[in-house]
MIZA-369413 format. One line per 10 residues: for each residue x, y, z of C-alpha. Coordinates in pm, 1 decimal. Example, Ala and Ser with C-alpha at 12.3 -4.5 7.8 and 13.67 -1.06 7.14 Angstrom:
! MIZA-369413
1230.0/-450.0/780.0 | 1367.0/-106.0/714.0
//
This chain:
! MIZA-369413
8831.1/14420.0/-15429.0 | 9191.5/14191.6/-15312.3 | 9005.2/14166.7/-14949.4 | 8696.8/13969.9/-15092.8 | 8924.8/13780.5/-15317.1 | 9079.1/13644.8/-14993.1 | 8768.7/13577.4/-14809.0 | 8596.5/13403.3/-15117.7 | 8927.8/13180.8/-15174.5 | 8942.5/13071.3/-14789.6
8577.0/12984.4/-14826.8 | 8656.1/12767.2/-15089.4 | 8936.4/12587.6/-14936.9 | 8759.8/12536.5/-14633.1 | 8461.3/12390.0/-14785.6 | 8676.2/12170.5/-15022.3 | 8631.7/11849.1/-14846.7 | 8241.9/11852.5/-14830.1 | 8284.0/11781.5/-15218.1 | 8395.7/11406.3/-15076.1
8139.4/11159.8/-15018.0 | 8009.6/11259.7/-14626.2 | 7826.1/10956.5/-14470.4 | 7475.5/11028.2/-14418.7 | 7220.3/10907.2/-14165.3 | 6859.0/10887.4/-14081.7 | 6726.9/11091.2/-13776.2 | 6631.4/10726.3/-13579.8 | 6971.5/10574.7/-13722.6 | 7165.6/10921.8/-13522.9
6954.8/10864.1/-13254.2 | 7037.5/10544.9/-13199.1 | 7428.5/10614.3/-13231.6 | 7442.8/10879.5/-13012.6 | 7245.7/10708.9/-12730.8 | 7553.8/10423.5/-12750.0 | 7861.1/10670.5/-12846.3 | 7821.2/11003.4/-12712.1 | 8090.4/10987.7/-12423.2 | 7868.7/11243.4/-12202.9
7561.0/11025.7/-12184.2 | 7788.3/10696.8/-12120.5 | 7942.3/10907.4/-11838.9 | 7596.7/11019.5/-11715.7 | 7505.2/10644.0/-11757.2 | 7859.5/10546.2/-11565.1 | 7755.3/10759.7/-11257.7 | 7411.8/10606.1/-11248.1 | 7558.6/10287.8/-11240.9 | 7819.7/10359.4/-10974.2
7533.4/10503.4/-10770.7 | 7293.2/10228.9/-10767.5 | 7591.5/10024.6/-10683.5 | 7681.5/10178.8/-10376.5 | 7290.8/10186.7/-10265.0 | 7401.0/9800.8/-10133.2 | 7665.5/9892.4/-9941.6 | 7462.8/9995.0/-9601.8 | 7318.0/9599.8/-9644.1 | 7646.3/9491.0/-9580.7
7628.5/9515.3/-9247.1 | 7423.5/9237.6/-9188.9 | 7691.4/9038.9/-9281.5 | 7946.0/8878.5/-9023.1 | 8279.2/9079.5/-8998.9 | 8617.5/8882.9/-8879.9 | 8910.9/8993.7/-8730.5 | 9231.0/8920.0/-8613.0 | 9521.3/9093.0/-8431.5 | 9852.4/9027.8/-8262.3
9959.5/9249.8/-8005.2 | 10315.9/9248.5/-7798.9 | 10290.8/9518.1/-7464.3 | 10549.0/9637.3/-7189.4 | 10397.6/9734.9/-6844.1 | 10265.9/9738.2/-6501.7 | 10027.7/9464.8/-6407.3 | 9848.9/9632.4/-6126.1 | 9558.3/9423.8/-6189.3 | 9153.5/9306.1/-6106.6
8967.8/9037.0/-6212.1 | 8712.3/9236.9/-6365.9 | 8658.1/9158.5/-6768.6 | 8484.6/9385.9/-7036.5 | 8471.5/9418.8/-7409.3 | 8715.6/9673.0/-7578.0 | 8640.5/9811.2/-7915.2 | 8769.9/9783.4/-8233.5 | 8748.2/9516.1/-8528.4 | 8752.4/9255.9/-8263.2
8607.1/9206.9/-7932.3 | 8867.9/9124.5/-7671.5 | 8770.9/9021.7/-7282.6 | 8979.5/9166.1/-7061.6 | 9093.4/8864.0/-6806.2 | 9256.6/8992.0/-6499.6 | 9425.1/8753.8/-6311.9 | 9756.9/8936.5/-6107.9 | 9827.6/9075.6/-5810.4 | 9511.4/9340.4/-5727.0
9537.6/9744.3/-5566.4 | 9443.3/9862.8/-5390.4 | 9421.2/9569.2/-5102.5 | 9559.5/9541.0/-4743.8 | 9872.9/9324.2/-4828.5 | 9978.0/9472.0/-5210.9 | 10158.5/9768.7/-5259.1 | 10192.2/9918.1/-5618.2 | 10453.8/9837.9/-5822.6 | 10648.2/9974.7/-6101.4
10840.0/9714.8/-6262.0 | 10727.3/9615.7/-6630.6 | 10620.9/9273.0/-6745.5 | 10602.2/9178.8/-7087.5 | 10263.2/9076.6/-7235.2 | 10138.6/8916.3/-7550.4 | 9809.2/8835.5/-7733.0 | 9662.3/8703.9/-8043.2 | 9312.6/8637.3/-8137.8 | 9041.8/8605.7/-8431.9
8663.3/8712.1/-8380.5 | 8346.1/8764.7/-8521.7 | 8117.3/8982.4/-8505.4 | 7761.6/8990.2/-8595.2 | 7465.4/9215.9/-8639.0 | 7152.1/9107.9/-8490.0 | 6910.4/9396.9/-8447.7 | 6995.0/9772.4/-8550.5 | 6645.0/9910.4/-8526.6 | 6609.5/10062.4/-8827.0
6938.8/10223.9/-8867.2 | 7093.4/10006.5/-9183.2 | 6760.5/10074.3/-9387.8 | 6790.9/10405.8/-9299.4 | 7097.1/10427.8/-9437.4 | 7070.9/10260.9/-9763.4 | 6718.7/10438.8/-9806.4 | 6977.4/10776.7/-9816.4 | 7144.4/10567.5/-10130.0 | 6865.1/10448.6/-10325.1
6742.2/10776.9/-10346.7 | 7096.2/10957.3/-10454.1 | 7087.0/10605.4/-10712.9 | 6746.4/10764.4/-10829.7 | 6836.6/11108.6/-10871.3 | 7164.0/10955.7/-11077.1 | 6922.4/10793.5/-11294.0 | 6691.0/11119.2/-11317.4 | 7011.5/11280.1/-11389.1 | 7122.5/11014.6/-11672.1
6773.5/11056.0/-11846.6 | 6814.0/11422.5/-11832.3 | 7129.0/11356.0/-12016.2 | 6960.3/11133.3/-12258.8 | 6704.1/11391.1/-12339.6 | 6954.1/11668.9/-12415.9 | 7164.1/11448.9/-12619.4 | 6833.6/11378.8/-12825.6 | 6738.7/11739.0/-12863.2 | 7110.9/11871.6/-12969.4
7085.0/11582.5/-13242.9 | 6756.9/11689.7/-13375.4 | 6845.6/12030.3/-13352.6 | 7214.6/11936.3/-13544.5 | 7026.4/11722.3/-13757.8 | 6772.7/11974.2/-13876.1 | 7037.8/12262.5/-13896.8 | 7221.7/12018.3/-14181.2 | 6873.4/11974.7/-14349.2 | 6837.2/12382.8/-14364.0
7208.5/12439.2/-14451.4 | 7112.1/12202.4/-14719.0 | 6800.8/12375.0/-14839.9 | 6957.1/12668.1/-14832.4 | 7249.7/12608.4/-15048.2 | 6999.4/12399.8/-15277.7 | 6833.6/12771.3/-15312.5 | 7178.1/12954.1/-15357.8 | 7276.8/12700.6/-15608.7 | 6907.9/12742.1/-15796.5
6986.6/13118.0/-15782.6 | 7320.3/13117.4/-15924.9 | 7226.0/12934.9/-16212.4 | 6938.0/13131.6/-16280.8 | 7158.3/13449.8/-16238.3 | 7464.9/13297.9/-16440.3 | 7138.8/13225.2/-16738.5 | 7018.8/13593.6/-16746.6 | 7380.2/13720.5/-16749.9 | 7449.1/13503.2/-17039.0
7112.1/13633.0/-17163.0 | 7203.2/13961.8/-17134.3 | 7523.8/13965.1/-17294.3 | 7366.4/13776.2/-17613.6 | 7144.2/14067.0/-17621.8 | 7371.5/14372.1/-17570.8 | 7603.1/14185.0/-17837.7 | 7299.6/14214.6/-18066.9 | 7228.1/14566.9/-17988.2 | 6923.2/14493.8/-17879.0
7014.2/14621.8/-17517.0 | 7262.4/14910.1/-17418.1 | 7611.4/14777.6/-17246.4 | 7529.2/14894.9/-16912.1 | 7233.6/14653.7/-16858.5 | 7485.9/14337.4/-16852.2 | 7622.2/14532.0/-16560.7 | 7375.3/14437.9/-16294.4 | 7349.4/14077.2/-16403.2 | 7720.3/14056.6/-16344.2
7689.6/14218.0/-16014.7 | 7435.1/13976.7/-15885.4 | 7632.8/13674.8/-16013.6 | 7918.1/13738.2/-15833.5 | 7690.8/13782.9/-15530.2 | 7495.3/13487.6/-15549.4 | 7845.3/13302.9/-15643.0 | 7959.5/13465.2/-15289.7 | 7605.1/13315.8/-15158.5 | 7650.1/12963.7/-15256.7
8015.4/12938.2/-15134.3 | 7890.0/13075.5/-14761.0 | 7608.0/12775.6/-14785.7 | 7878.7/12541.5/-14868.6 | 8078.0/12630.6/-14580.9 | 7727.0/12658.5/-14368.8 | 7664.6/12305.1/-14469.6 | 8029.3/12158.9/-14404.1 | 7986.4/12315.4/-14080.4 | 7651.5/12212.1/-13960.4
7756.6/11791.2/-14098.3 | 8060.9/11884.6/-13854.0 | 7848.6/11994.8/-13538.1 | 7627.3/11684.2/-13622.6 | 7939.1/11393.2/-13612.5 | 8047.9/11547.5/-13341.6 | 7744.9/11584.5/-13119.0 | 7613.3/11222.8/-13232.9 | 7989.5/11099.1/-13148.5 | 8067.3/11042.8/-13495.2
8482.5/10901.2/-13530.1 | 8448.6/11134.0/-13863.3 | 8484.3/11482.0/-13944.3 | 8159.3/11505.0/-14119.5 | 7855.7/11326.4/-14083.0 | 7508.3/11417.5/-14374.2 | 7121.4/11352.2/-14332.5 | 7029.0/11040.9/-14575.8 | 6664.5/11142.0/-14535.3 | 6442.5/11451.9/-14425.9
6314.5/11414.6/-14062.2 | 6010.0/11174.0/-14036.4 | 5692.6/11274.6/-13950.1 | 5600.8/11253.7/-13558.3 | 5269.3/11263.0/-13376.4 | 5055.7/11605.3/-13315.3 | 5156.9/11719.6/-12979.6 | 4956.5/11675.3/-12659.8 | 4721.7/11970.0/-12543.3 | 4923.0/12176.9/-12343.0
4702.0/12062.4/-12043.6 | 4778.6/11736.3/-12087.6 | 5149.0/11800.4/-12172.7 | 5234.7/11976.5/-11888.5 | 5045.2/11738.5/-11653.6 | 5244.9/11444.1/-11781.9 | 5576.1/11669.9/-11789.4 | 5533.1/11724.9/-11429.0 | 5498.8/11363.9/-11314.7 | 5766.3/11236.3/-11569.5
5982.9/11475.9/-11701.8 | 6341.0/11339.4/-11523.3 | 6429.9/11687.9/-11493.0 | 6152.5/11741.1/-11230.6 | 6232.8/11368.6/-11095.1 | 6572.1/11477.3/-11061.1 | 6469.3/11752.5/-10804.3 | 6242.8/11532.1/-10656.5 | 6495.7/11261.1/-10581.4 | 6726.9/11547.5/-10420.4
6456.1/11616.2/-10168.0 | 6397.8/11248.0/-10088.8 | 6791.0/11181.4/-10053.5 | 6776.3/11522.8/-9800.8 | 6474.2/11339.3/-9576.1 | 6644.8/11016.4/-9629.8 | 6961.4/11180.4/-9433.3 | 6786.9/11356.2/-9190.8 | 6595.3/11041.0/-9104.3 | 6925.6/10837.4/-9114.4
7115.7/11084.2/-8873.0 | 6829.6/11076.8/-8590.9 | 6822.2/10739.8/-8644.9 | 7204.5/10726.0/-8533.0 | 7044.3/10766.6/-8152.5 | 6897.2/10413.4/-8154.6 | 7072.2/10134.8/-7992.7 | 7256.0/9873.9/-8122.7 | 7254.2/9496.0/-8032.9 | 7484.2/9234.5/-8145.9
7667.9/8949.0/-8101.1 | 8023.4/8871.9/-8081.6 | 8296.7/8589.1/-8001.3 | 8677.2/8588.6/-7988.6 | 8908.5/8296.5/-7950.2 | 9231.5/8388.9/-7816.3 | 9613.9/8292.1/-7682.8 | 9755.2/8510.9/-7458.7 | 10048.4/8550.1/-7164.7 | 10184.6/8778.9/-6915.7
10504.5/8802.5/-6720.7 | 10341.7/8892.2/-6380.5 | 10245.5/8658.1/-6174.1 | 9825.5/8618.4/-6133.7 | 9692.3/8598.4/-5799.1 | 9752.5/8335.5/-5525.2 | 10051.1/8214.9/-5731.2 | 10394.8/8285.5/-5497.9 | 10623.2/8225.2/-5785.1 | 10522.7/8229.8/-6168.7
10715.3/8198.2/-6445.1 | 10564.9/8225.2/-6768.5 | 10747.9/8124.1/-7089.8 | 10935.7/8329.3/-7248.7 | 10829.7/8566.3/-6976.6 | 10523.7/8618.6/-7135.9 | 10640.1/8712.0/-7466.2 | 10452.5/8405.6/-7616.9 | 10079.2/8379.9/-7604.2 | 10025.0/8015.0/-7464.2
9722.3/8065.2/-7248.1 | 9378.6/7974.7/-7453.9 | 9058.5/8196.0/-7431.0 | 8731.1/8160.0/-7567.2 | 8436.0/8395.3/-7574.7 | 8079.1/8423.6/-7669.9 | 7869.1/8705.2/-7590.8 | 7547.7/8972.6/-7678.7 | 7606.1/9325.7/-7645.0 | 7371.3/9577.9/-7671.8
7533.1/9951.7/-7691.0 | 7354.9/10267.0/-7670.7 | 7467.1/10595.0/-7731.8 | 7153.5/10779.8/-7635.5 | 7219.7/11147.7/-7655.3 | 7475.5/11310.0/-7890.6 | 7450.6/11683.9/-7950.7 | 7662.1/11681.0/-8231.2 | 7386.0/11422.7/-8362.5 | 7099.2/11684.4/-8301.7
7305.1/12001.3/-8455.5 | 7337.9/11748.5/-8787.4 | 6968.2/11673.8/-8840.2 | 6898.0/12048.9/-8728.5 | 7101.5/12159.1/-9096.6 | 6982.7/11845.4/-9263.2 | 6626.7/12014.2/-9220.6 | 6719.0/12297.4/-9326.6 | 6857.4/12168.9/-9648.7 | 6519.2/11959.4/-9672.0
6359.7/12298.9/-9690.9 | 6625.9/12466.9/-9965.9 | 6532.5/12122.6/-10177.3 | 6202.8/12167.8/-10168.1 | 6209.1/12524.6/-10296.6 | 6449.9/12373.3/-10565.8 | 6154.9/12154.0/-10674.4 | 5903.7/12437.8/-10703.9 | 6095.2/12671.6/-10864.9 | 6176.6/12361.4/-11105.2
5825.8/12271.7/-11164.6 | 5728.5/12663.4/-11234.4 | 6054.1/12656.1/-11452.6 | 5902.7/12310.5/-11684.4 | 5572.6/12481.1/-11676.9 | 5709.3/12795.5/-11813.2 | 5908.8/12644.4/-12111.7 | 5619.8/12413.1/-12200.5 | 5446.1/12733.8/-12251.1 | 5683.0/12895.8/-12442.1
5793.0/12625.7/-12636.0 | 5379.3/12595.0/-12708.5 | 5369.9/12918.4/-12851.7 | 5690.5/12901.4/-13056.4 | 5539.9/12617.2/-13232.5 | 5219.6/12751.0/-13300.5 | 5386.7/13077.9/-13482.4 | 5624.7/12880.3/-13651.6 | 5361.4/12601.0/-13812.8 | 5123.2/12928.5/-13884.0
5431.2/13106.9/-14060.4 | 5484.0/12822.0/-14287.6 | 5196.2/12833.6/-14521.9 | 5254.4/13166.8/-14572.5 | 5595.6/13122.3/-14641.3 | 5507.4/12881.3/-14914.5 | 5268.8/13146.0/-15033.2 | 5568.6/13350.3/-15031.6 | 5761.6/13147.8/-15254.6 | 5471.4/13087.4/-15489.7
5457.0/13470.3/-15520.0 | 5817.1/13533.7/-15547.4 | 5826.4/13244.4/-15860.2 | 5536.3/13445.7/-16015.2 | 5723.6/13771.9/-16027.6 | 5994.2/13633.6/-16111.2 | 5847.7/13483.5/-16452.1 | 5657.1/13837.7/-16519.6 | 6005.3/14014.2/-16475.3 | 6122.8/13747.0/-16698.8
5882.0/13843.3/-16973.2 | 5870.8/14191.3/-16960.5 | 6249.2/14236.2/-17016.9 | 6247.1/13958.9/-17317.2 | 5936.9/14212.3/-17431.2 | 6198.9/14530.5/-17336.9 | 5916.6/14667.4/-17117.6 | 6151.0/14565.7/-16828.4 | 6508.4/14670.7/-16692.4 | 6787.8/14447.6/-16557.3
6738.5/14622.9/-16218.1 | 6368.2/14486.5/-16203.2 | 6503.6/14138.8/-16342.3 | 6751.6/14143.2/-16019.1 | 6493.6/14241.5/-15733.4 | 6274.6/13937.2/-15887.0 | 6560.2/13708.4/-15836.3 | 6698.7/13858.7/-15523.9 | 6322.6/13817.8/-15338.0 | 6264.0/13441.9/-15470.5
6583.5/13359.4/-15315.3 | 6513.7/13518.8/-15021.2 | 6173.5/13356.0/-14995.6 | 6319.7/12981.6/-15078.8 | 6563.1/13074.0/-14780.1 | 6295.5/13181.6/-14534.9 | 6090.1/12898.3/-14630.0 | 6427.1/12687.9/-14530.6 | 6469.6/12827.4/-14194.1 | 6062.8/12881.1/-14167.1
6093.3/12454.1/-14126.2 | 6391.0/12470.3/-13926.4 | 6193.6/12665.4/-13678.0 | 5909.0/12427.1/-13679.7 | 6100.5/12144.7/-13680.4 | 6369.0/12289.0/-13339.9 | 6001.0/12400.7/-13190.5 | 5906.3/12060.2/-13199.9 | 6228.7/11921.3/-13082.0 | 6182.9/12151.4/-12784.6
5850.3/12043.9/-12650.9 | 5943.3/11663.5/-12705.9 | 6277.1/11739.8/-12505.1 | 5987.4/11970.5/-12243.0 | 5719.3/11701.2/-12197.9 | 5997.2/11391.9/-12227.5 | 5842.3/11266.5/-12481.3 | 5920.7/10919.8/-12554.9
//
C-alpha cells in the first residue's frame, strides 16, 4: 500500500507543471513552425544547398587559370635546343642553348651551374570533348538526390508532427473521460454513503464505490501524466523552445484519400523517397559516363611570360659572363601555344568504369525494391485507414450503449433493485468505451497521416 501511495505521489509531482498555462498551436501552425525551426529539417536543407553549390564546381574549369613560379636550381648544363611544355600550374617551354652532348667537339661536363626562372602563365580550356559536362552531370544528379532527401525529411517531419498532435488530442480525450469517470464515481460514493447513513443500504455497499473512486483517481493522474508527456513530445518534434506545447484546436478535416490505384501511380512518380533512389541511380550512371570520358582528348591554349638565366655558356659563346652567375632571371621570353593532350588508354580507368557499372546494377535493384516497398506500404496504410474508419461508428455506438447501461444501473440502484457491483461495472464500461473512442480517433487520424506520407500528399 505504501508503494502505491509513493507511485501516486510521484505521478502527481510529475504532472504538476501541466497545471500551468501551456502554449498552444493549431496543426497548421505546428507544421509551419516545425518546417522553419526543426534542426533536423534545416540540416537536410543545408545539405541540399551545399550539394547544389558543389554542382557548379566542374563548370569552373572553363575559366582561365593563372599561375606563377620562381625557381633557383644548381646542376649540370649538357643541353640541346629542344623546346617542350612541362606539366603543372604554369606551362614553361624549355629553351636550351647550352653546349650539346654528344657531339664531335664536346664532352660531358660535371661542373655545376646556377640557374633561375620566374614567370607567369595562363591556361584556357578550348574544347574538352564533353568531359566537363559529364563531371557536372554527376554533381547535378547528386544535388537532385540531396533535394529528394530533404523532401523525405520534410515528409517524415510532417508525419511526426501530426502523430504528436493527434497523440495530444487523444491524451486530452482520455483525460476528460478519466476526469468524468472520477466525478461520477465521487458522486456515486457520496450518494451511497448518504444511503448507508440513512439506513437504506448496508455498510458493505460503500466499499466498492470507495475502491472505484481511488481507481479512477489513479487513472486520471496517469492520464494527466500521459498528456504532459505527449505535450513534451510535441514541443520537441516541432522544435519549440519551451518544455511543452498544447493543441489549440481539433485536427482540421482533410480531403478524402484518392483511390488506391491513383495513389499508387502518384506515389511512384512523386514520392521523394522513390525519387531519391531514382537520383542515386542517375548519379551512378553519370559517374560511369564521367569515368569513360576521361579517355577522351583535351584541347587547351597556353601562354607564358618569363625571365630566366643560366650560369653555363650557350652554344657559340667562347666566353659568357651571366649576371650573378645565373642567379638573376635577366633574359625575357614569352610564348603562346595550343596543346592537344590525349591519354587514350588507361587500364585503371577501364576498371573503375567496370566497378561503377556494377554499382549501377545495385542502384537499379535498390530502386525496384523501394518501389515494391512503397506499393506494399500504401496497401497496408489503406487497409489500416479503412479498418479505423469503419470501427469509429461502432465505438461511438458502444459509448451510447454504455451511457444507457449506466443510466439503467443508476436507476436500478436508486430503486433498490441493483447492487454496487452493477453500478461499478456500468461506470467501468462507460469510461472504457469513451477511452476506446479517443484511441479509435487517434488510430484513424494517424492512419490518414501515414497515407499522406506514403503518397507524398501536399
